[in-house]
C-alpha positions in Angstrom: 4.0 -26.6 -0.3 7.0 -28.1 -2.0 5.7 -27.0 -5.4 5.1 -23.5 -4.1 8.7 -23.3 -2.8 10.0 -24.2 -6.3 8.3 -21.1 -7.9 11.0 -18.4 -8.5 10.4 -14.9 -7.3 8.8 -13.0 -10.1 10.7 -10.1 -11.5 8.8 -6.8 -11.7 9.1 -5.2 -15.2 10.7 -1.8 -15.4 11.9 0.8 -17.8 15.0 0.0 -19.8 18.0 1.9 -18.4 18.6 3.5 -21.8 15.1 5.0 -21.7 14.8 6.0 -18.1 18.0 8.1 -18.2 16.0 10.6 -20.3 12.9 10.9 -18.1 11.7 11.1 -14.5 8.8 8.6 -14.9 8.4 5.8 -12.4 11.0 3.1 -13.1 9.1 -0.1 -12.2 6.0 -0.9 -14.2 4.4 -3.1 -11.6 3.2 -6.7 -11.9 0.7 -7.8 -14.5 -2.2 -9.8 -13.2 -0.6 -13.0 -14.3 2.7 -12.2 -12.6 0.9 -11.1 -9.4 -1.0 -14.4 -9.3 2.2 -16.4 -9.9 4.0 -14.5 -7.2 1.1 -15.0 -4.8 1.4 -18.7 -5.3 4.8 -18.6 -3.6 3.1 -17.8 -0.2 2.8 -21.0 1.8 0.0 -19.7 4.1 2.0 -20.3 7.3 0.0 -21.3 10.4 2.0 -18.7 12.3 2.6 -15.9 9.8 5.7 -14.1 11.0 5.2 -11.5 8.2 2.1 -10.1 10.0 4.2 -9.5 13.1 6.9 -7.8 10.9 4.4 -5.3 9.5 4.1 -2.1 11.5 0.3 -1.9 10.8 -0.3 -5.7 11.1 -1.8 -6.2 7.7 -3.3 -9.7 7.3 -0.7 -10.5 4.7 -1.5 -14.2 4.0 -5.2 -13.3 3.5 -4.6 -10.5 0.9 -2.1 -12.6 -0.9 -4.5 -15.5 -1.1 -7.1 -13.2 -2.6 -4.6 -12.2 -5.3 -3.8 -15.8 -6.0 -7.5 -16.4 -6.5 -7.8 -13.4 -8.9 -9.8 -11.3 -6.4 -7.7 -8.2 -6.8 -10.2 -5.6 -5.7 -11.0 -7.7 -2.6 -7.3 -7.9 -1.9 -7.0 -4.1 -2.0 -9.9 -3.7 0.4 -8.4 -6.2 2.8 -5.2 -4.1 2.8 -7.2 -0.9 3.5 -8.7 -2.4 6.6 -5.4 -1.5 8.4 -3.4 0.5 5.9 -4.9 3.7 4.4 -1.9 4.2 2.0 -1.3 0.9 0.3 -0.2 2.3 -3.1 2.4 4.4 -1.3 3.5 1.7 1.1 3.8 -0.8 -1.7 6.4 1.5 -3.3 8.4 3.0 -0.5 7.8 0.9 2.6 11.1 -0.9 3.5 9.6 -4.4 3.3 13.0 -6.0 3.1 13.6 -5.0 6.7 10.1 -5.7 8.0 7.6 -8.2 6.7 9.8 -9.8 4.0 12.7 -10.1 6.3 10.8 -12.6 8.5 9.0 -14.4 5.6 9.3 -18.1 6.1 9.8 -18.7 2.4 12.8 -16.4 2.6 14.6 -18.8 5.0 15.4 -21.2 2.2 15.3 -18.8 -0.8 13.9 -15.4 -1.7 11.0 -14.1 0.3 7.6 -13.5 -1.2 7.4 -10.1 -2.8 4.8 -8.7 -0.3 5.4 -5.1 -1.1 5.1 -5.6 -4.9 1.9 -7.5 -4.4 0.5 -4.7 -2.1 1.4 -2.2 -4.9 -0.3 -4.4 -7.5 -3.6 -4.7 -5.6 -3.8 -1.0 -4.8 -3.0 0.0 -8.3 -5.5 -2.4 -9.8 -8.3 -1.1 -7.7 -7.5 2.5 -8.6 -6.8 1.9 -12.3 -10.1 0.0 -12.8 -12.2 2.5 -11.0 -13.1 0.1 -8.2 -12.2 2.3 -5.3 -15.0 2.4 -2.8 -15.4 4.4 0.4 -16.0 2.4 3.6 -19.0 3.0 5.7 -18.1 5.6 8.3 -19.7 5.2 11.8 -22.1 7.8 13.2 -20.2 10.8 14.6 -19.0 10.2 18.1 -19.2 13.9 19.0 -15.4 14.2 19.1 -13.3 16.5 16.9 -9.6 15.8 16.3 -7.0 18.2 14.9 -4.0 16.6 13.2 -1.0 18.9 12.8 0.9 18.0 9.7 -0.2 16.2 6.5 2.7 13.9 6.2 2.5 10.1 6.1 1.9 9.8 9.8 -0.7 12.6 9.9 -2.6 11.2 6.9 -2.5 7.7 8.4 -3.8 8.7 11.8 -6.5 10.8 10.1 -7.7 7.8 8.2 -7.8 5.6 11.3 -9.6 8.2 13.3 -12.3 9.0 10.7 -13.1 5.3 10.5 -13.8 5.4 14.3 -16.4 8.0 13.8 -14.5 11.1 14.9 -14.4 14.3 12.8 -10.9 15.0 11.7 -9.2 18.1 10.4 -5.6 18.0 9.1 -3.7 21.2 9.2 -0.9 21.4 6.6 1.6 24.3 6.4 2.5 23.7 2.7 0.2 23.9 -0.3 0.2 20.2 -1.0 -0.4 17.5 1.7 1.9 14.5 1.8 5.0 15.8 3.5 8.1 13.7 2.6 5.9 11.7 0.2 5.6 14.8 -2.0 8.7 16.9 -1.1 11.2 14.3 -0.3 10.8 11.3 -2.6 11.5 11.7 -6.3 8.9 11.2 -9.0 10.6 8.1 -10.4 10.3 6.4 -7.0 6.9 7.6 -6.0 4.7 9.5 -8.6 2.9 12.5 -7.2 -0.4 11.3 -8.7 -0.2 8.2 -6.4 0.0 10.4 -3.4 -2.8 12.7 -4.7 -5.0 9.6 -5.2 -4.4 8.4 -1.6 -5.1 11.9 -0.2 -8.3 12.2 -2.3 -9.4 8.9 -0.8 -9.1 10.3 2.7 -11.0 13.4 1.7 -13.9 11.3 0.3 -13.9 9.5 3.6 -14.6 12.8 5.3 -11.2 14.0 6.4 -10.9 17.8 6.2 -7.5 18.9 5.0 -6.7 22.6 5.3 -3.7 24.7 4.4 -2.4 26.9 7.2 
């Protein structure tokens, strides 16, 4: 544990300021596999992981980080998706500094583990390597659910309900689902292709998304 505590928080590579002033591309590049594994080593695998309680969707944070440390990146992404249907989005725009990272035990004596950056890395790795798989959906329960609005809340509940075996239809007033993820957050913070990928994942699970 003492050796882990000595590992410095890994800096995420990003565009040079002189370059990014001329484009709207995403600023951070994300961790390399080596950087992600190094950052994952900083997690001390607490017996009572306060970070899980600090996460609004109760991701098993120590487990997915351990998988990254072991080089099991795809498995880490799938562990994330057990409770979070939008990991590539949350890894970019979720306020981890006020939630899971705020209560990280490592952060009490230094900088907390970069939970959000590791979440982003796992989700991006799965997508970029063509390893995204659709979970087995239970037999239809006979219940149909209408979700009004395809913003982050609507998309999240749609993903949760479809995995319980209900038929789900999301009704979106605008031509592109995503809500604030598409219309409120700039491209350099959250690329539209990331949101499109997450929405496509829900469609493949069986969620019907309709324009109103």
